[in-house]
C-alpha positions in Angstrom: -73.2 17.8 37.8 -74.7 19.6 34.8 -72.5 21.7 32.4 -74.1 24.2 30.1 -72.1 24.6 26.8 -68.5 23.5 26.5 -66.9 26.7 25.1 -64.3 26.7 22.4 -61.6 24.3 21.7 -58.1 25.6 21.0 -57.6 23.0 18.3 -60.5 24.5 16.3 -58.9 27.9 16.1 -56.2 26.8 13.6 -57.3 28.8 10.6 -54.9 26.8 8.5 -57.3 23.9 8.7 -60.3 25.8 7.3 -61.2 28.7 5.2 -64.8 28.7 6.4 -65.9 32.3 6.9 -67.3 31.5 10.4 -64.0 30.2 11.6 -62.1 33.1 10.1 -64.4 35.7 11.8 -64.4 33.8 15.1 -60.6 33.9 15.5 -60.8 37.5 16.7 -60.4 35.8 20.1 -57.9 33.1 21.1 -57.7 30.6 23.8 -54.9 28.3 24.9 -55.2 24.6 25.7 -55.2 25.2 29.5 -58.1 27.7 29.1 -60.4 25.1 27.7 -63.3 23.9 29.9 -61.7 20.6 30.9 -58.6 22.1 32.5 -60.6 24.9 34.1 -63.0 22.5 35.7 -60.0 20.3 36.8 -58.6 23.3 38.6 -61.8 23.4 40.6 -61.5 19.7 41.5 -64.1 18.7 39.0 -63.2 15.7 36.7 -64.9 14.5 33.6 -66.6 11.7 35.5 -68.3 14.3 37.7 -70.1 15.8 34.8 -73.2 13.6 34.2 -74.9 15.9 31.7 -73.9 18.5 29.2 -76.6 20.8 27.8 -75.8 22.6 24.6 -77.7 25.8 24.0 -76.9 25.4 20.3 -74.3 23.8 18.1 -72.0 26.6 17.0 -68.3 25.8 17.5 -67.7 28.3 20.2 -70.3 26.5 22.3 -69.6 22.8 21.5 -65.9 23.1 20.8 -65.0 21.6 24.2 -67.0 18.4 23.7 -63.8 16.3 23.6 -63.5 16.8 27.4 -66.8 14.9 28.1 -66.8 11.6 26.3 -68.6 9.9 29.2 -71.3 12.5 29.8 -74.9 12.5 28.5 -75.0 15.3 25.8 -78.4 16.9 25.4 -79.3 18.8 22.2 -82.7 19.7 20.9 -83.9 17.7 17.9 -84.4 20.7 15.8 -80.9 22.1 16.5 -79.3 18.8 15.7 -81.3 18.4 12.5 -80.3 21.9 11.3 -76.7 21.4 12.2 -76.5 18.2 10.2 -78.4 19.4 7.2 -76.9 20.1 3.8 -76.9 23.9 4.5 -75.3 23.4 7.9 -71.9 24.8 7.1 -73.4 27.9 5.4 -75.3 28.6 8.6 -72.1 28.5 10.7 -72.3 24.9 11.9 -69.1 22.7 11.7 -70.3 19.1 12.2 -67.1 17.8 10.8 -65.4 19.1 13.9 -67.5 17.1 16.3 -65.8 14.1 18.2 -66.3 10.8 16.4 -68.2 9.5 19.4 -70.7 12.4 19.4 -74.2 10.9 19.7 -76.3 13.3 21.7 -79.6 12.5 23.4 -82.5 14.5 21.8 -83.7 17.1 24.2 -87.5 17.5 23.8 -88.9 20.8 25.0 -92.5 20.4 26.1 -95.4 22.9 26.0 -94.9 23.5 29.7 -94.6 27.1 30.7 -91.8 28.4 32.8 -92.7 32.0 33.8 -93.2 33.8 30.5 -91.6 31.0 28.4 -94.2 28.8 26.7 -92.0 25.7 26.4 -89.6 24.1 28.9 -88.1 20.9 30.2 -87.1 20.2 33.8 -83.7 18.5 34.2 -84.0 17.7 37.9 -86.7 16.3 40.0 -86.8 19.4 42.1 -87.4 21.5 39.1 -84.5 23.8 40.0 -82.7 23.4 36.6 -85.0 24.1 33.7 -84.2 24.3 29.9 -86.4 26.9 28.2 -86.8 27.5 24.5 -85.2 30.8 23.5 -85.2 30.8 19.7 -83.6 33.6 17.8 -79.9 33.3 17.5 -80.7 29.9 16.0 -84.2 28.5 15.4 -83.9 26.0 18.2 -81.7 27.8 20.6 -82.3 27.1 24.3 -81.3 28.6 27.6 -81.0 27.1 31.1 -82.6 28.6 34.2 -81.2 27.6 37.6 -83.3 28.5 40.6 -81.4 28.7 43.9 -82.3 30.5 47.2 -84.9 32.7 45.6 -82.8 33.8 42.6 -83.0 32.6 39.0 -79.7 32.4 37.2 -80.4 32.6 33.5 -77.7 30.9 31.4 -78.7 32.6 28.2 -76.2 31.2 25.7 -76.4 33.5 22.7 -79.9 34.8 23.3 -78.2 38.2 23.3 -74.6 39.2 23.1 -74.8 41.1 26.4 -77.3 42.3 29.0 -77.5 45.8 27.6 -78.8 44.6 24.3 -81.3 42.3 26.0 -82.7 45.2 28.1 -82.9 47.5 25.0 -84.6 44.7 23.0 -81.9 45.1 20.3 -81.0 42.1 18.1 -77.3 41.7 17.8 -77.4 40.8 14.1 -76.5 37.1 14.5 -80.1 35.8 14.3 -82.1 33.3 12.4 -85.2 35.4 12.7 -85.1 39.0 14.2 -88.8 39.0 15.1 -88.6 35.7 17.0 -85.4 36.8 18.7 -87.1 40.0 19.8 -89.9 37.9 21.3 -87.3 35.9 23.2 -85.7 39.0 24.6 -89.1 40.3 25.7 -89.7 37.0 27.5 -86.4 37.4 29.3 -87.2 40.9 30.4 -90.6 39.7 31.7 -88.9 36.9 33.6 -86.7 39.6 35.3 -89.7 41.6 36.2 -91.5 38.7 37.7 -88.6 37.2 39.7 -85.1 38.2 40.8 -82.9 37.2 37.9 -79.2 37.1 37.2 -78.6 37.3 33.5 -75.6 35.4 32.1 -75.2 35.4 28.3 -72.1 33.6 27.2 -70.2 36.4 25.5 -70.9 39.2 27.9 -67.6 40.3 29.5 -69.6 41.3 32.6 -71.4 37.9 33.1 -68.7 36.5 35.5 -68.8 39.6 37.7 -72.7 39.5 37.8 -72.6 35.8 38.8 -70.0 36.4 41.5 -72.0 39.4 43.0 -75.4 38.0 42.2 -76.3 41.2 40.4 -79.9 41.3 39.4 -81.4 42.5 36.1 -83.1 45.8 36.4 -85.8 46.3 33.9 -86.9 49.9 33.6 -89.8 51.1 31.4 -90.6 49.8 27.9 -88.1 48.2 25.6 -86.3 50.2 23.0 -85.9 49.7 19.3 -85.3 46.2 18.0 -82.9 47.3 15.2 -80.1 44.9 14.7 -76.7 45.7 16.2 -73.8 43.8 14.7 -71.1 42.1 16.8 -67.6 43.4 16.5 
């Protein structure tokens, strides 16, 4: 089994442990211990040993905060993302490497110049080619998304490529971006993918993602994209 991102960890939301601006802004939402990914998977009958691989779209705490639940899994992170997250400016960029588990030693995920639809770089994770990592830079310089192809549909696990589907369709950058122009190009590629093949779009923070997944609701791309002016998250 492959898991994409591990969500937040309740223990990381104790603002008494950190005055880092990222942590103080992020605590606008809360989770409890039983809402972490480990207990949620357990409720579905999926144990830690069942998860062979974890792919991290990027290394912000709300996406890698649940790593503690997967000490035996192979953790995949792009080389560039890991390098940026460990650099001397990492904390200023919103990374919190001091919060990673002591055993954290990810396998570098190399994205090759192999097209997947409109995306220029990708990496197959399965022999059948039905689970594919694609480069979707923008939110971070080395952000990736994961496309799962099943029964003629492409489920696009977008991480933070956009905050929600509406912003992606409008071509609007949500304001949390390493490079707005690059992010805009990524959103354009996602829209093109949805034009070319039936696609269910699943960004992490979109409140409607779960409903779209359950109902297999497809992206509907109509006309040209709108302005790319940044829109800040609230």
